[in-house]
C-alpha positions as CSV (number, residue, x, y, z in Angstrom):
1,M,-0.1,0.2,0.3
2,P,1.8,3.5,-1.1
3,L,2.5,6.0,1.5
4,P,-0.5,8.2,2.5
5,S,2.0,11.0,0.4
6,A,1.8,9.3,-2.4
7,K,-1.0,11.6,-4.3
8,Y,1.2,14.7,-3.8
9,R,4.7,13.2,-5.0
10,S,4.7,15.1,-7.9
11,L,3.7,18.5,-6.9
12,I,6.3,17.7,-3.7
13,D,8.5,17.2,-6.5
14,A,8.0,20.2,-8.5
15,L,7.9,22.7,-5.5
16,A,10.8,20.8,-3.8
17,A,12.8,21.5,-7.2
18,H,11.3,25.2,-7.6
19,A,12.9,25.7,-4.1
20,H,16.2,24.3,-4.1
21,L,16.0,22.2,-1.3
22,P,19.6,20.7,-0.6
23,P,19.6,17.2,0.0
24,W,20.2,15.7,2.8
25,H,23.1,13.6,3.6
26,M,22.7,10.6,6.6
27,G,25.7,9.1,7.1
28,S,26.4,7.3,3.0
29,Q,23.4,8.0,2.0
30,V,22.3,11.1,-0.1
31,Y,18.5,11.8,0.1
32,P,17.0,14.4,-2.6
33,G,14.9,17.7,-1.5
34,S,11.6,16.0,-2.7
35,A,12.0,12.9,-0.6
36,W,13.2,14.5,2.7
37,L,9.9,17.3,2.2
38,E,7.8,14.3,1.6
39,G,9.2,12.8,4.6
40,Q,8.7,15.9,6.3
41,V,4.9,16.3,5.3
42,L,4.2,11.9,6.6
43,Q,5.6,13.3,10.2
44,E,3.4,17.0,10.2
45,S,0.2,15.6,8.9
46,A,0.4,11.6,7.9
47,G,-0.1,13.2,4.1
48,D,-3.8,15.1,5.4
49,P,-3.6,18.7,3.6
50,R,-6.8,19.0,5.9
51,A,-4.8,18.4,8.8
52,R,-5.4,20.7,11.9
53,R,-3.5,20.7,15.4
54,Y,-4.5,23.2,17.7
55,E,-1.3,24.6,19.8
56,G,-2.8,25.8,23.1
57,H,0.6,26.2,24.8
58,L,1.1,29.3,22.5
59,D,-2.5,30.5,22.9
60,R,-1.4,33.4,25.1
61,V,-2.4,36.4,23.5
62,A,-5.6,38.3,21.7
63,D,-4.3,37.8,18.5
64,G,-7.1,38.0,15.7
65,D,-8.7,34.8,18.1
66,A,-10.0,34.0,21.7
67,P,-7.4,33.5,24.1
68,G,-7.1,29.7,25.6
69,V,-10.2,28.8,22.7
70,D,-9.6,26.7,20.1
71,D,-12.6,28.2,17.6
72,A,-11.8,26.4,14.6
73,I,-10.5,27.6,11.8
74,W,-10.1,31.4,13.0
75,E,-7.2,30.2,15.3
76,D,-3.7,32.2,15.0
77,D,-2.6,29.3,17.2
78,A,-3.4,26.2,15.6
79,S,-1.1,24.8,12.8
80,Y,-2.8,24.3,9.1
81,G,-2.1,21.6,6.2
82,L,0.2,19.4,4.8
83,L,3.1,21.0,6.4
84,Q,1.5,22.1,9.5
85,V,2.2,25.9,9.5
86,L,1.5,27.5,12.4
87,G,-1.7,30.0,12.0
88,S,0.5,33.6,13.1
89,N,3.1,32.6,10.5
90,L,0.7,32.2,7.8
91,R,-0.5,35.7,8.7
92,A,2.2,37.2,8.4
93,M,3.2,35.3,4.8
94,V,0.1,37.1,3.6
95,G,0.5,40.6,5.4
96,V,-2.7,40.2,7.8
97,P,-2.0,42.0,10.8
98,P,-2.4,40.6,14.5
99,G,-6.4,41.5,15.7
100,T,-7.9,40.8,12.2
101,R,-9.5,38.2,12.1
102,M,-9.1,35.9,9.1
103,S,-10.1,32.5,8.0
104,F,-6.7,30.0,7.7
105,E,-8.9,27.6,4.9
106,F,-6.3,28.2,2.0
107,A,-3.8,26.6,4.1
108,L,-5.5,23.2,3.9
109,R,-5.7,22.7,0.1
110,P,-2.5,21.1,-0.7
111,A,-0.7,23.2,-2.7
112,A,-0.6,26.1,-0.7
113,G,-0.2,24.3,2.5
114,L,3.0,23.1,0.8
115,V,3.7,26.7,-1.0
116,F,3.4,28.4,3.0
117,G,5.2,25.9,4.5
118,I,8.3,25.6,2.2
119,R,8.4,29.7,2.1
120,H,8.7,29.2,5.9
121,L,11.2,26.4,5.9
122,C,13.5,28.0,3.6
123,D,13.4,31.4,4.8
124,E,13.3,31.1,8.3
125,C,15.0,27.2,8.9
126,L,17.5,26.7,6.2
127,Q,18.6,29.6,5.3
128,P,20.0,31.0,8.8
129,V,22.0,27.3,8.6
130,D,23.3,27.5,5.2
131,G,21.3,24.5,4.4
132,D,22.0,22.3,6.8
133,V,18.9,20.1,6.8
134,A,18.7,18.2,9.5
135,R,19.2,21.6,11.9
136,A,16.5,23.4,9.6
137,L,14.0,20.5,10.1
138,A,15.0,20.6,14.2
139,R,14.0,24.5,13.9
140,Y,11.1,24.3,12.1
141,N,9.9,22.0,14.6
142,G,11.5,23.7,17.7
143,G,10.7,27.1,16.6
144,P,13.0,29.2,14.0
145,R,13.9,31.3,16.5
146,G,17.1,30.5,19.2
147,T,19.6,27.8,17.7
148,S,18.9,24.4,16.5
149,L,21.8,23.0,18.7
150,V,22.2,22.5,22.2
151,P,25.0,21.5,25.2
152,G,24.5,17.5,24.5
153,P,24.3,15.4,28.0
154,G,26.8,15.8,30.3
155,G,27.5,19.0,28.4
156,R,29.8,17.5,26.2
157,G,29.4,18.4,22.9
158,L,26.3,20.0,21.1
159,V,23.3,18.1,19.8
160,L,20.2,19.4,18.0
161,R,17.5,20.1,20.2
162,R,14.5,18.3,18.8
163,Q,16.6,15.5,17.3
164,D,13.2,13.2,17.8
165,Y,11.5,15.1,15.2
166,V,14.9,14.6,13.0
167,D,14.8,11.2,13.7
168,A,10.8,10.6,12.8
169,V,11.3,12.5,9.3
170,A,15.1,10.5,8.9
171,G,12.8,7.3,9.4
172,W,10.3,8.7,6.7
173,T,12.4,10.0,3.8
174,R,13.8,6.5,4.5
175,R,10.4,5.2,3.7
176,V,9.5,7.6,0.6
177,A,13.2,6.7,-0.7
178,E,12.2,2.9,-0.6
179,E,8.5,3.5,-2.8
180,Q,10.1,5.2,-4.7
181,L,12.4,2.4,-6.3
182,L,9.7,0.0,-6.3
């Protein structure tokens, strides 16, 4: 049975190429941008373009929605679409100021969700780390501000801030690559 993201593979491939997503070097394996982007889609939304996740821990201010209340499609503090882009990031990208009610329904369309997610990924996550895919993924999941590296156990060396997320995307990326070979 194909992965749930397979029906969007040609769109993912085209957008990854258009955005010039770098390859991901994992040990001796190298995965093209389209493979790890699809892996990220699977981790974020399980390939469901209508996926929506309320991010209550972020809902602290009146920013066009009711603070502390999941008010559905009007929610700035929810993530939307194939790449689960946060409503406040979508609001900023389309230029609608906080405090103005808006619907995020557009982000639940496959192409739109991918385009906005890739824009955020490239501008806020990949560019600041010079295309290091693992660090960019850590920034995407843990917030693009700050560092993607933190002191490791016992203060020895640096490790990725969201290693669990990066490992999950890596697992999906391997499955995508295997499926593409079939």
